[in-house]
N, C-alpha and C positions, 0 to 999 in steps of 0.2 A: 553678699551686702548688707550691713546693720540693716536690720529691720527698720529702724527711725529714718533711714534716709530712702529706703524704699516709695514710702506714701509718698512724697513730694517728686521722687522722679515721675511716679505715675501719673503725679497729677501736672505737671510741670514740664516733664518730657524734652527736661534740659537739665544735664548735670551741675553749671556752674551755678544755676538757680537754685537749685536742691542744695546745694553745698552750702551757699545764701541762707534757706532757709533752715538747715541743721544748725548753723551756727544763732540765726535769732532764737530756733526754739531753747537751744541749750543756754545764750544766756537768761533766757527770761526761768527756766529752770532755774539756775544758778540764785537770778532773784527773786524766786518764790521762797515767803516766808513762813507760810502754815506748813504743818505737816500732812501730809497725804493720808487716811485714814488704812487706807492698804495699797498693796501692789497694785489690785488691780483699777484702783484711784489712780494713783500716779500713771499709769498706762492709758486709760481714760482720758486723763488731764494731757498728756503727750500729746496724743492721737488730736483733742480738741486744739490744740493751740497751733499743731503742724497745719490742720485744715485750714486753720484760722489765717496762717502765715501766707499760705498758698494761695488763698483766696484774695487777701488783702494783694499780693503782688502781682497775679492775674488781675485784679482791676488797676491798679497802677497802670499796667501795660495798656489795658483797655481805652484810659484814658488819653494815654499818650502815642497814636498810631504811629507807624513808621514811615517813611518811606524810602524804598532803595539807593543805594549807594550810587549806583548806575541812572536809575532815573535822574538823580539831583545831579550827575557830574552831564549828562545827555543837557538837562536843562540848562546848566554855566555854562557850557558851550554856546548852544543855540543864543545865550543871552550876550555873549561875548562877540557872539558873529562868528564863530570858529568851526572848524568841522570837528568831529569828539577827537579824534585822533590827533588832531594838532592840537586842540585842548588839552590832551593828556601831555602831551611834549611840551608845551607850556608848564603844565605845574608841575612836570619831572625838572625841568630849564630853574621856573622861578623859586625850586627849591634851595637849588645848589647856588642861584645865582639873583637875591629878591629886585635887582635893578631892574629886572627887565621888564616890561609892562606887556599885556594884552595886545596893545597896537602892532609892538615892534614883534612878536610874535607872529602876528596876523602876517605881516609882510614876509614873513620871510619862509621857505620853503620847507621841508618835514626833512631834505639833508642837511641843509643849512642849521635847524633845530636839532638835531642828531649830534653833529659835527660841534654846535656851541654845548650840549652836555656835554658827551665825552672829551671836550677841552676842561668843562671847568671841574669834571671827577679827577683828571689827571692832574690838575691843578690842586686839589686837593689832596691826592695822594700824594704831588710832591713835597707840599706841606707839612704833611702827617708822616713825612719818612718813607713813605711805601716805594717811592719814585726814584728820582735821583738823589735824597737827599736836602738837594737844596732850593728844592722848589721852582727850577729854573728847566726842568725837564716836563714831559707830558704826563711822566706816570707808568712810563711803558719803554724806558731804556733811549728813547730821543729827546734831543735840547731843540730850542728853539731853530729853525733854519736844517735842520738834517735833513737828510733827502733820503726817504723809506727805500727799503729791493725795488719799488715797484717805480721810482725815480719820482713820485711824489714829497712837495716839501712837504714838511710839519708847522711851519710859524709864519707862515701868511697869510693876507687878511684880518686886520682890522681885532674884534671881539672875538676868539675862541676861536679863529679862522674864518669866521664868516661872514665875513664886512660888516658887522657891526657896528654902531656910532660910539659905545660907552666902553671906555677903557673897563679892563677885570683885572682889580687888585684889592 
């Protein structure tokens, strides 16, 4: 490893931050207009500028405390009045179909939420040409109303096959 990258890596213990510091110091070096007195002076300059950049970054992160994503997700689920699992399913479904509300998701079972997610993914695959190509299939070689080998139909029941009120188009 390059000696100039070792110092920030030891101080920051993070490869991405180390690369950022290396770039910052290199830019400062390119912008440095005064000539260095010797190779030792240049080396000392690099070390001092690197240490200062590391300190600045550490101060930046110290002033901006982070909260784990799990903690934020759990709090959002509590605020929505949903279990963590149901809230995650709602997030997955709302990413595929933004018209779904938290209240609607709260009234659905986990199985219904999963059916909606599967149907939305099938609809997206069909529109993108991964499924039937016409957008009429479920993305897995079945069209609305067909029966699977287990005898279950695939196209019944409102929105996404889960008895949901809104249409999905």
